[in-house]
C-alpha positions in Angstrom: -55.1 -53.3 64.5 -57.0 -50.8 62.2 -60.4 -51.8 61.5 -60.2 -52.9 58.1 -61.8 -55.9 56.8 -62.2 -58.0 53.5 -58.2 -58.1 53.0 -56.8 -59.5 50.1 -53.2 -60.2 49.9 -52.4 -59.7 46.5 -49.4 -62.0 46.4 -48.8 -65.4 48.1 -47.2 -68.7 46.7 -48.3 -71.9 47.0 -47.5 -75.6 45.4 -48.8 -79.1 45.1 -48.1 -81.4 47.9 -46.0 -83.6 45.8 -43.7 -80.8 44.8 -43.0 -80.1 48.2 -42.5 -83.5 49.1 -40.1 -84.0 45.9 -38.8 -80.4 46.6 -35.1 -82.0 46.4 -36.0 -82.9 42.5 -37.0 -79.6 42.1 -33.7 -78.0 43.3 -31.8 -80.1 41.0 -33.7 -79.4 37.7 -34.6 -75.7 38.0 -32.1 -73.1 38.8 -34.1 -70.6 39.5 -36.1 -72.4 42.3 -32.7 -73.8 43.6 -31.6 -69.8 44.5 -34.8 -69.4 46.4 -35.3 -72.9 48.1 -32.0 -74.1 48.6 -31.8 -73.1 52.2 -34.4 -75.8 53.9 -35.5 -72.9 56.1 -37.2 -71.3 52.9 -40.4 -72.3 53.3 -43.1 -74.0 50.9 -46.6 -73.7 51.5 -49.4 -75.9 49.7 -53.5 -74.8 49.6 -54.5 -75.7 53.4 -51.9 -73.6 54.5 -52.8 -70.1 52.9 -56.3 -70.9 53.4 -56.4 -71.5 57.4 -54.5 -68.2 57.0 -56.8 -66.2 55.0 -59.7 -67.7 57.4 -59.0 -64.9 59.5 -61.9 -62.3 59.7 -60.1 -59.7 58.0 -58.9 -61.5 55.1 -61.4 -62.2 52.2 -59.1 -63.7 49.6 -55.3 -64.0 48.4 -53.6 -64.4 45.0 -52.2 -67.6 44.8 -49.2 -67.1 42.2 -47.3 -69.6 40.3 -43.1 -69.6 40.3 -41.3 -68.9 37.2 -40.2 -72.9 36.2 -38.2 -72.8 33.5 -39.6 -76.4 32.4 -43.0 -76.8 31.1 -44.4 -79.7 32.8 -43.3 -78.5 36.1 -44.7 -75.0 35.5 -48.0 -77.0 34.3 -48.4 -79.2 37.0 -48.1 -76.0 39.3 -50.7 -74.0 37.1 -53.2 -77.1 37.4 -52.8 -77.1 41.0 -53.5 -73.3 41.2 -56.5 -73.6 39.0 -57.8 -76.6 40.8 -57.4 -75.2 44.4 -59.4 -71.8 43.0 -62.5 -73.8 41.7 -63.3 -75.2 45.0 -62.2 -72.1 46.7 -63.2 -68.9 45.4 -61.3 -66.2 48.0 -58.3 -67.7 45.9 -57.5 -65.9 42.8 -54.7 -68.0 40.5 -52.2 -66.4 39.0 -50.4 -69.0 36.8 -46.9 -68.8 35.3 -45.8 -69.3 31.6 -42.2 -69.1 29.6 -42.2 -66.9 26.6 -39.3 -69.8 25.6 -41.5 -72.5 25.6 -43.0 -73.6 22.3 -46.7 -73.0 21.4 -46.6 -70.8 24.7 -49.5 -68.8 23.4 -51.9 -71.7 23.5 -51.0 -72.8 26.6 -51.4 -69.1 28.0 -54.9 -69.0 26.3 -56.0 -72.8 27.5 -54.9 -71.7 31.4 -57.0 -68.6 30.8 -59.9 -70.5 29.7 -59.5 -72.6 32.9 -60.0 -69.9 35.1 -56.8 -68.0 35.3 -56.9 -64.6 36.7 -53.7 -63.3 36.1 -50.2 -64.0 35.0 -47.3 -64.1 37.3 -45.1 -64.0 39.6 -42.8 -63.0 36.1 -39.2 -63.4 36.1 -38.1 -63.0 32.8 -34.5 -62.8 33.5 -34.6 -66.3 35.3 -36.4 -67.8 32.5 -34.1 -66.0 29.8 -36.9 -63.9 28.1 -37.0 -60.1 27.0 -40.0 -58.4 28.3 -39.3 -55.7 25.8 -39.0 -57.7 22.5 -41.4 -58.7 20.0 -42.6 -61.8 21.8 -43.5 -60.1 24.8 -45.7 -58.0 22.7 -48.3 -61.2 22.2 -48.5 -61.6 26.0 -49.3 -57.8 27.2 -51.9 -58.1 24.2 -53.5 -61.5 25.4 -53.5 -59.8 29.0 -55.3 -56.9 27.6 -57.9 -59.0 25.5 -58.3 -61.1 28.9 -58.1 -58.0 31.0 -56.1 -59.8 33.3 -52.9 -58.1 35.2 -49.4 -59.0 35.2 -47.6 -59.3 38.2 -43.9 -59.0 37.7 -40.9 -60.1 40.4 -39.2 -56.5 40.5 -35.3 -56.4 40.8 -33.5 -53.9 42.3 -30.2 -53.0 40.7 -28.7 -52.3 43.8 -28.6 -52.9 47.6 -27.9 -55.9 49.1 -27.8 -59.6 48.2 -30.6 -61.9 49.0 -31.6 -65.0 47.3 -34.2 -64.4 44.5 -33.5 -60.8 44.3 -32.3 -61.1 40.5 -34.0 -62.8 37.8 -37.0 -60.5 37.5 -37.7 -57.2 35.7 -35.4 -54.1 36.1 -37.5 -50.9 37.3 -36.4 -49.4 33.8 -37.7 -51.8 31.9 -41.1 -51.9 34.0 -41.6 -48.4 33.4 -40.8 -48.9 29.5 -43.1 -52.0 29.2 -46.1 -50.1 31.4 -45.4 -46.7 29.3 -45.7 -49.0 26.1 -48.9 -50.6 26.9 -50.6 -48.7 29.2 -54.0 -50.5 28.7 -52.5 -53.6 30.4 -52.6 -53.7 34.5 -49.3 -54.4 35.5 -48.1 -54.7 39.1 -44.6 -54.6 40.3 -43.8 -56.9 43.2 -41.5 -55.5 46.3 -42.5 -52.0 45.7 -41.5 -51.9 42.4 -37.8 -52.0 43.1 -37.3 -48.4 42.6 -39.9 -47.6 39.7 -42.2 -45.7 42.4 -39.9 -43.1 42.7 -40.0 -41.5 38.9 -44.4 -41.3 39.2 -43.3 -38.1 40.7 -43.3 -36.7 37.4 -46.2 -35.8 36.3 -45.8 -36.9 32.6 -44.7 -40.3 33.8 -47.8 -40.5 36.3 -50.4 -39.7 33.3 -48.5 -42.2 31.1 -48.9 -45.3 33.5 -52.7 -45.4 34.0 -52.5 -48.9 35.2 -49.2 -49.4 36.8 -49.5 -50.5 40.6 -46.9 -52.0 43.1 -47.4 -54.7 46.0 -46.0 -54.3 49.3 -44.8 -58.3 49.3 -41.7 -58.6 51.4 -41.2 -54.8 52.1 -40.1 -55.4 55.7 -37.2 -57.7 54.5 -36.1 -55.2 51.8 -36.8 -51.8 53.2 -36.4 -49.3 56.3 -39.6 -48.4 58.6 -42.5 -46.5 57.1 -41.5 -48.0 53.7 -45.0 -48.5 53.0 -46.6 -45.0 53.7 -43.7 -43.3 51.4 -44.9 -45.5 48.6 -48.3 -44.5 49.0 -47.1 -40.7 49.4 -44.8 -41.4 46.2 -47.4 -42.9 43.9 -50.8 -42.1 45.4 -53.0 -44.9 47.8 -55.0 -45.8 44.6 -51.7 -47.7 42.9 -50.7 -50.0 46.4 -51.8 -53.2 47.0 -51.4 -55.1 50.2 -49.1 -58.4 49.8 -47.3 -60.3 52.2 -45.1 -63.4 49.7 -46.5 -66.1 51.7 -45.0 -68.3 53.4 -41.6 -66.3 53.1 -43.9 -63.8 55.2 -46.7 -63.7 57.7 -49.8 -61.6 56.1 -51.3 -61.1 59.4 -48.3 -59.0 60.9 -47.3 -57.5 57.5 -50.4 -56.1 57.2 -50.2 -54.7 60.9 -46.7 -53.5 59.8 -47.9 -51.7 56.4 -51.0 -49.9 57.9 -49.2 -48.7 60.9 -48.4 -45.4 59.7 -51.7 -45.1 57.3 -54.9 -43.7 58.2 -58.1 -46.3 58.6 -59.3 -44.9 54.8 -56.1 -45.7 53.5 -55.1 -49.0 54.9 -58.7 -49.9 53.5 -57.6 -49.0 50.2 -54.4 -50.7 49.8 -56.1 -53.7 51.5 -59.3 -54.5 49.8 -60.4 -51.6 47.9 -57.8 -51.2 45.1 -57.2 -55.6 45.0 -60.9 -55.7 44.2 -60.7 -52.9 41.4 -57.7 -54.6 39.8 -57.7 -58.4 40.5 -61.5 -59.3 40.7 -62.1 -57.4 37.2 -64.0 -60.7 35.7 -66.6 -61.0 38.8 
């Protein structure tokens, strides 16, 4: 294990205990949730389980991201749980989820920001049936920019093996287009950006995307050995955030896998330094 401390897991998920208890009901009412969690082996976790993990000496915090529920009442219940947990635990960074098809979603997003939301995500526009490139989405980008909070996108590869939750996010070309059109907004392409990092090798693309980053969530399930090291080579170490996708993956084990081919300096950058720069902007 490299001598790195203060690691922030940039992508985890937690649910209120009563939603975990009523899992079967959620499977019935939300197609996107059912795609991911129909298998009884697919774990759900609450805040206590996440806090138990990040109490390890080399962790200092974690993003707790919302799920892209379609129904507003269900999403609101999870969002309020995330915010409540974060109020009592400063190591939790709450990212809330909204659906641009809700009536008055802007007012709801503003309300959540006022209550302490630190970002929006994990955004899955395909699952919720909204277009990240249309006029309505522009309002989201303006809102995020005004509040100086990041957008965390579920990035979906157009090719490769099929797995639960693969689709429903943002395609790599759409991610690049959004980040190019709104370069001032901090955007994070989850799951290594689903191929988008390849295009940052082009100097003009790299220059046009000053605030696009990529997280390593679930990387061992998606790509081969050294995938994080190759990502660092493609986009530069300053654009990479360590993430596990807990409870799908174990953060401690995944951090070890992510940094095994990196220098200690680069391991510290993707594990702690970059996260503090882009996730703790309002501290």
